[in-house]
C-alpha positions as CSV (number, residue, x, y, z in Angstrom):
1,X,-39.9,-37.0,-37.4
2,X,-41.1,-34.0,-39.4
3,X,-38.6,-31.4,-40.6
4,X,-40.4,-28.8,-38.5
5,X,-39.9,-30.8,-35.4
6,X,-36.2,-31.4,-36.3
7,X,-35.7,-27.7,-36.7
8,X,-37.3,-27.0,-33.4
9,X,-35.1,-29.6,-31.7
10,X,-31.9,-28.3,-33.3
11,X,-32.8,-24.8,-32.2
12,X,-33.4,-25.9,-28.7
13,X,-30.2,-27.8,-28.5
14,X,-28.2,-24.8,-29.8
15,X,-29.9,-22.5,-27.3
16,X,-29.2,-25.0,-24.4
17,X,-25.6,-25.2,-25.5
18,X,-25.3,-21.4,-25.6
19,X,-26.8,-21.1,-22.1
20,X,-24.2,-23.6,-20.7
21,X,-21.3,-21.3,-21.7
22,X,-20.1,-19.1,-18.9
23,X,-21.4,-15.6,-19.3
24,X,-18.9,-12.9,-20.1
25,X,-18.0,-10.3,-17.5
26,X,-18.1,-6.7,-18.8
27,X,-14.6,-5.3,-18.9
28,X,-13.9,-2.5,-16.4
29,X,-13.2,1.0,-17.5
30,X,-9.4,1.1,-17.4
31,X,-7.0,4.0,-17.9
32,X,-3.6,2.3,-18.5
33,X,-1.6,2.8,-21.7
34,X,-2.5,-0.3,-23.7
35,X,0.5,0.2,-26.0
36,X,2.8,-0.5,-23.0
37,X,1.0,-3.7,-21.9
38,X,2.4,-7.1,-22.5
39,X,0.0,-9.5,-24.3
40,X,0.2,-13.2,-23.9
41,X,0.3,-14.9,-27.3
42,X,0.8,-18.5,-26.4
43,X,-1.9,-21.2,-26.1
44,X,-2.3,-23.9,-23.6
45,X,-5.5,-25.9,-22.7
46,X,-6.9,-25.5,-19.3
47,X,-7.6,-28.6,-17.2
48,X,-11.2,-29.4,-16.2
49,X,-10.0,-30.5,-12.7
50,X,-11.8,-28.8,-9.8
51,X,-10.2,-26.2,-7.6
52,X,-10.1,-28.8,-4.8
53,X,-8.2,-31.3,-7.0
54,X,-5.7,-28.7,-8.2
55,X,-5.1,-27.2,-4.7
56,X,-4.5,-30.7,-3.3
57,X,-1.9,-31.3,-5.9
58,X,0.1,-28.3,-4.8
59,X,1.3,-30.2,-1.6
60,X,4.5,-28.4,-0.5
61,X,4.9,-24.7,-1.1
62,X,7.5,-21.9,-0.7
63,X,7.5,-18.1,-1.0
64,X,10.0,-16.1,-2.9
65,X,9.9,-13.5,-0.1
66,X,11.5,-10.1,0.1
67,X,12.1,-10.1,-3.7
68,X,9.5,-9.0,-6.1
69,X,7.4,-7.7,-3.2
70,X,10.2,-5.3,-2.2
71,X,9.4,-1.6,-2.5
72,X,12.8,-0.1,-2.1
73,X,13.1,1.2,-5.6
74,X,11.0,1.8,-8.7
75,X,13.0,-0.1,-11.3
76,X,13.8,-3.8,-11.9
77,X,16.6,-3.7,-9.4
78,X,14.0,-3.4,-6.6
79,X,14.1,-7.2,-6.7
80,X,17.3,-7.1,-4.8
81,X,16.6,-3.9,-2.7
82,X,15.7,-5.9,0.4
83,X,18.9,-7.9,0.5
84,X,18.0,-11.0,-1.6
85,X,20.0,-12.1,-4.7
86,X,18.7,-11.8,-8.2
87,X,16.5,-14.8,-8.8
88,X,18.0,-17.3,-11.3
89,X,16.7,-20.3,-13.2
90,X,19.1,-22.6,-11.3
91,X,17.7,-21.3,-8.0
92,X,14.2,-22.2,-9.1
93,X,15.1,-25.6,-10.5
94,X,17.1,-26.6,-7.4
95,X,14.1,-25.6,-5.3
96,X,11.8,-27.9,-7.3
97,X,14.4,-30.7,-7.2
98,X,14.4,-30.5,-3.4
99,X,10.8,-31.5,-3.1
100,X,9.0,-28.1,-3.3
101,X,6.0,-28.5,-5.7
102,X,4.6,-25.0,-5.6
103,X,5.9,-21.4,-5.4
104,X,4.2,-18.3,-4.3
105,X,5.8,-15.2,-5.9
106,X,4.7,-12.1,-4.0
107,X,4.7,-9.0,-6.3
108,X,4.2,-5.3,-5.5
109,X,3.0,-3.2,-8.3
110,X,2.3,0.4,-7.1
111,X,6.0,1.3,-7.2
112,X,6.3,0.1,-10.8
113,X,3.7,2.3,-12.4
114,X,5.2,4.6,-15.1
115,X,2.3,7.1,-15.3
116,X,-0.7,8.4,-13.5
117,X,-3.0,6.0,-15.4
118,X,-1.8,2.9,-13.6
119,X,0.4,1.6,-16.4
120,X,2.8,-1.1,-15.2
121,X,6.4,-0.8,-16.4
122,X,6.7,-3.4,-19.2
123,X,10.3,-4.1,-18.0
124,X,8.9,-5.1,-14.6
125,X,6.2,-7.3,-16.1
126,X,8.8,-8.9,-18.5
127,X,11.0,-9.8,-15.5
128,X,8.1,-11.2,-13.5
129,X,7.1,-13.4,-16.5
130,X,10.6,-14.7,-16.8
131,X,10.7,-16.0,-13.3
132,X,7.1,-17.4,-13.5
133,X,8.1,-19.2,-16.7
134,X,11.1,-20.8,-15.0
135,X,8.9,-22.1,-12.3
136,X,6.2,-23.4,-14.7
137,X,9.0,-25.0,-16.7
138,X,10.1,-26.8,-13.5
139,X,6.6,-28.3,-13.3
140,X,5.6,-26.2,-10.3
141,X,2.3,-24.6,-9.4
142,X,2.8,-20.8,-9.2
143,X,0.8,-18.1,-7.3
144,X,1.2,-14.4,-8.2
145,X,-0.5,-11.6,-6.3
146,X,-0.7,-7.9,-5.4
147,X,1.5,-7.9,-2.3
148,X,2.7,-4.7,-0.6
149,X,0.1,-2.5,-2.3
150,X,-2.0,-1.9,0.8
151,X,-1.7,1.8,1.6
152,X,-0.3,2.7,5.0
153,X,-3.0,5.2,6.0
154,X,-6.8,5.3,6.2
155,X,-6.9,8.8,4.8
156,X,-7.8,9.5,1.2
157,X,-4.9,8.3,-0.9
158,X,-3.5,9.5,-4.2
159,X,-4.1,7.7,-7.4
160,X,-1.7,4.8,-8.0
161,X,-0.8,4.4,-4.3
162,X,-2.5,1.0,-4.1
163,X,-5.6,0.0,-2.3
164,X,-7.1,0.4,1.2
165,X,-10.2,-1.5,2.4
166,X,-12.4,1.4,3.7
167,X,-15.2,3.4,2.2
168,X,-13.1,6.6,1.9
169,X,-10.7,4.8,-0.5
170,X,-13.0,2.3,-2.1
171,X,-13.3,3.9,-5.5
172,X,-9.6,4.6,-5.9
173,X,-8.8,1.1,-4.7
174,X,-11.2,-0.3,-7.2
175,X,-9.5,1.6,-10.0
176,X,-6.0,0.5,-8.9
177,X,-6.9,-3.2,-8.7
178,X,-8.9,-3.2,-11.9
179,X,-6.1,-1.6,-13.9
180,X,-3.3,-3.7,-12.6
181,X,-5.2,-7.0,-12.7
182,X,-6.4,-6.3,-16.3
183,X,-2.7,-5.8,-17.3
184,X,-1.7,-9.0,-15.4
185,X,-4.5,-10.8,-17.1
186,X,-3.3,-9.7,-20.5
187,X,0.3,-10.8,-19.8
188,X,-0.7,-14.1,-18.2
189,X,-3.6,-15.8,-20.1
190,X,-3.8,-18.5,-22.7
191,X,-0.1,-19.4,-22.4
192,X,-0.7,-20.5,-18.8
193,X,-2.8,-23.5,-17.7
194,X,-4.1,-24.4,-14.3
195,X,-0.5,-24.3,-12.9
196,X,-0.8,-20.5,-12.6
197,X,-3.1,-19.1,-9.8
198,X,-4.0,-15.5,-9.2
199,X,-4.3,-14.1,-5.6
200,X,-6.2,-10.9,-5.4
201,X,-4.4,-9.2,-2.5
202,X,-2.0,-9.9,0.3
203,X,-3.0,-9.1,3.9
204,X,-5.4,-6.3,3.1
205,X,-5.8,-4.5,6.4
206,X,-6.5,-1.2,8.2
207,X,-2.9,0.0,8.3
208,X,-2.3,3.0,10.6
209,X,-5.1,2.0,13.0
210,X,-5.5,0.0,16.1
211,X,-7.2,-2.7,14.1
212,X,-4.4,-3.3,11.6
213,X,-3.8,-6.8,12.8
214,X,-7.0,-7.4,14.8
215,X,-10.5,-7.9,13.5
216,X,-13.2,-6.9,15.9
217,X,-16.7,-7.7,14.5
218,X,-18.3,-5.1,16.8
219,X,-16.0,-2.2,15.7
220,X,-17.6,0.0,12.9
221,X,-14.2,0.4,11.1
222,X,-13.8,-3.3,11.0
223,X,-17.3,-3.8,9.7
224,X,-16.7,-1.2,7.1
225,X,-13.3,-2.8,6.1
226,X,-14.9,-6.2,5.7
227,X,-17.7,-4.9,3.5
228,X,-15.2,-3.0,1.3
229,X,-12.8,-5.9,1.1
230,X,-15.7,-8.2,-0.1
231,X,-16.4,-5.6,-2.8
232,X,-12.7,-5.4,-3.8
233,X,-12.3,-9.1,-4.0
234,X,-15.4,-9.2,-6.3
235,X,-14.1,-6.3,-8.4
236,X,-10.7,-8.0,-8.8
237,X,-12.2,-11.3,-9.8
238,X,-14.4,-9.5,-12.4
239,X,-11.4,-7.8,-13.9
240,X,-9.6,-11.1,-14.2
241,X,-12.5,-12.9,-15.8
242,X,-13.1,-10.0,-18.2
243,X,-9.7,-10.6,-19.8
244,X,-11.2,-13.8,-21.3
245,X,-9.4,-16.9,-22.5
246,X,-7.9,-19.1,-19.8
247,X,-8.6,-16.4,-17.2
248,X,-12.3,-17.1,-17.5
249,X,-11.5,-20.4,-15.7
250,X,-8.3,-19.6,-13.8
251,X,-8.1,-20.3,-10.1
252,X,-8.4,-17.1,-8.1
253,X,-7.6,-16.9,-4.3
254,X,-9.2,-14.4,-2.0
255,X,-8.1,-13.4,1.5
256,X,-10.1,-11.9,4.4
257,X,-8.7,-8.9,6.4
258,X,-5.0,-9.4,7.3
259,X,-5.4,-12.8,5.5
260,X,-6.0,-14.1,9.1
261,X,-8.0,-17.3,9.6
262,X,-10.2,-15.4,12.2
263,X,-11.2,-12.8,9.7
264,X,-11.9,-15.4,7.0
265,X,-14.0,-17.4,9.5
266,X,-16.0,-14.3,10.6
267,X,-19.5,-14.0,9.3
268,X,-18.6,-10.6,7.7
269,X,-16.3,-12.3,5.1
270,X,-18.0,-13.3,1.9
271,X,-16.4,-15.0,-1.1
272,X,-17.2,-13.3,-4.4
273,X,-19.7,-14.6,-6.9
274,X,-18.1,-16.2,-9.9
275,X,-19.2,-17.0,-13.5
276,X,-17.8,-20.5,-13.3
277,X,-18.0,-23.2,-10.6
278,X,-15.2,-24.5,-8.4
279,X,-12.6,-22.0,-9.4
280,X,-12.2,-20.0,-6.1
281,X,-9.8,-20.5,-3.2
282,X,-9.6,-19.0,0.3
283,X,-6.2,-17.7,1.2
284,X,-5.0,-17.4,4.8
285,X,-1.7,-16.8,6.6
286,X,-0.7,-18.6,9.8
287,X,2.3,-17.7,12.0
288,X,0.7,-19.4,14.9
289,X,0.6,-19.6,17.8
290,X,2.1,-16.1,17.7
291,X,4.2,-16.4,20.8
292,X,6.1,-19.4,19.3
293,X,6.0,-18.7,15.6
294,X,6.7,-14.9,15.5
295,X,7.0,-13.1,18.8
296,X,10.5,-12.1,19.9
297,X,11.5,-13.4,22.4
298,X,8.2,-15.1,23.0
299,X,8.1,-18.9,23.6
300,X,10.9,-21.2,22.4
301,X,9.3,-24.5,23.5
302,X,6.6,-26.2,21.3
303,X,3.8,-27.6,23.3
304,X,0.8,-30.0,22.8
305,X,-1.5,-27.0,23.5
306,X,0.1,-25.2,20.6
307,X,-0.5,-28.2,18.4
308,X,-4.1,-28.5,19.4
309,X,-4.7,-24.8,18.7
310,X,-3.4,-25.1,15.1
311,X,-5.2,-28.3,14.5
312,X,-8.5,-26.6,15.6
313,X,-7.9,-23.8,13.2
314,X,-7.5,-26.2,10.3
315,X,-10.7,-28.0,11.3
316,X,-12.6,-24.8,11.4
317,X,-11.3,-23.8,8.0
318,X,-12.4,-27.2,6.7
319,X,-15.8,-27.0,8.2
320,X,-16.6,-23.5,6.9
321,X,-14.8,-23.6,3.5
322,X,-13.3,-26.9,2.3
323,X,-16.3,-29.0,3.1
324,X,-18.5,-26.4,1.3
325,X,-16.5,-26.5,-2.0
326,X,-14.0,-23.7,-1.3
327,X,-10.4,-25.2,-1.0
328,X,-8.0,-23.3,1.3
329,X,-4.3,-22.8,1.1
330,X,-2.0,-21.2,3.8
331,X,-0.2,-18.6,1.6
332,X,2.4,-17.9,4.4
333,X,3.5,-19.8,7.4
334,X,6.7,-20.4,9.4
335,X,8.3,-20.3,12.8
336,X,11.0,-17.7,13.3
337,X,14.5,-19.1,14.3
338,X,15.0,-18.9,18.0
339,X,17.9,-21.4,18.1
340,X,15.3,-24.0,18.8
341,X,15.6,-26.3,15.9
342,X,14.2,-29.4,17.5
343,X,11.1,-27.6,18.6
344,X,10.7,-26.0,15.2
345,X,11.0,-29.4,13.5
346,X,8.2,-30.8,15.7
347,X,6.1,-27.7,14.9
348,X,6.5,-28.1,11.2
349,X,5.8,-31.8,11.3
350,X,2.5,-31.2,13.1
351,X,1.6,-28.2,11.1
352,X,1.9,-29.9,7.7
353,X,0.4,-33.2,8.9
354,X,-2.6,-31.5,10.4
355,X,-3.2,-29.2,7.4
356,X,-2.8,-32.1,5.1
357,X,-5.7,-33.9,6.8
358,X,-8.0,-31.4,5.0
359,X,-6.0,-31.1,1.8
360,X,-4.7,-27.6,2.7
361,X,-1.3,-26.9,1.2
362,X,1.0,-24.5,2.9
363,X,3.6,-22.0,1.5
364,X,6.7,-21.5,3.7
365,X,7.5,-17.8,4.1
366,X,11.2,-17.3,3.3
367,X,12.8,-13.8,3.6
368,X,16.3,-15.1,3.6
369,X,17.1,-14.1,7.2
370,X,18.2,-17.1,9.1
371,X,21.2,-16.4,11.4
372,X,20.4,-15.4,15.0
373,X,22.6,-12.8,16.6
374,X,22.0,-12.4,20.3
375,X,18.3,-12.9,21.3
376,X,16.7,-10.9,18.6
377,X,14.4,-13.5,16.9
378,X,12.3,-11.1,15.0
379,X,11.5,-12.1,11.4
380,X,14.1,-14.9,11.1
381,X,12.3,-16.8,8.3
382,X,15.3,-17.9,6.2
383,X,15.2,-21.5,5.0
384,X,16.5,-21.8,1.5
385,X,20.1,-20.6,0.7
386,X,19.4,-19.0,-2.7
387,X,23.1,-18.4,-3.4
388,X,24.2,-22.0,-2.8
389,X,20.9,-23.7,-3.7
390,X,21.0,-25.6,-0.4
391,X,18.8,-25.4,2.8
392,X,20.0,-23.7,6.0
393,X,17.9,-26.2,8.0
394,X,17.6,-29.5,6.0
395,X,15.9,-31.0,9.0
396,X,13.0,-28.7,8.5
397,X,12.7,-29.4,4.8
398,X,12.8,-33.1,5.5
399,X,10.0,-32.7,8.1
400,X,7.9,-30.7,5.6
401,X,8.3,-33.2,2.8
402,X,7.8,-36.3,5.0
403,X,4.7,-34.8,6.6
404,X,3.2,-33.9,3.3
405,X,3.3,-37.5,2.2
406,X,1.4,-38.8,5.3
């Protein structure tokens, strides 16, 4: 072969190689004080496993609820402001030893900004990293998110008050999410492999309206909210990818309105476009059926009709997302304690078994409240005794672990 032809071939190969590299996402215009930002300096290689393979490996999940998501104060002590003990390494390690393979760490950020430019308190970020590192060290998958940052009113909000999925607040929401996720991406990057997952938002919804927990595809405010949420999921993903390094390939989960399955299944919900393949997840929450799993007093008996309803939801999620290459996880689920342990065990057994049929891992919501007094069953989602590192209802844990192996 002539030298000229060899040169042409080499040039073509270099060009093809360059074209196969994921394109860079332009960094958003941010305002935060970069001198206060934590910068990850470690280095770990990222697995080439697909999002479906990684999500399937998560199996049994649990939420560190009412902890870093608490908004009671603006300092690091807010971790305990909603009545939960300070998280310890022993707590996380015992959780892992009990059979829990994944942990979702809900985190609120708007109450930990130290200036008007969206700068996150470095003490808060340091504490979050400490707990994340304990979980990673225990060989767990970890999800971190933006939790109680959805503003409580549809009116125009002040800078730094979080996000709200409507046109009025789109630009401010975009600035908030781009600034905090750029800082999160700087703090959690090359030192974290596929065991760390980012979740853009938690239950983004029309707070302060009649559609806060109900998506009506025919209502203009719901259509507007869905459109703006799609844009905010895209903006957040772009901000994460723009931090480079491992975050160019990190798994990112996106919810629909309220994180409800119905909103995700609606035609109005669109997953964002990504620069890499097989790195996005759909996040939903399921306290269902509502009358059994959440409503107080509601129903205390678990029925076959309830089982069939949940099984159908999992099938619909599979048909629309999982089978199309978008794995799904249930970021929150649970059945409030109504002094009906036997029925709850049956509910958990079916819930985990039916979700497992489609490789959908589920993260138990745990707010530490377990003891029923009288007939007030509202928000009794306590399962793991963080002080003693034992389980309030070991029968439920056994049911979850056993069903996840089927």
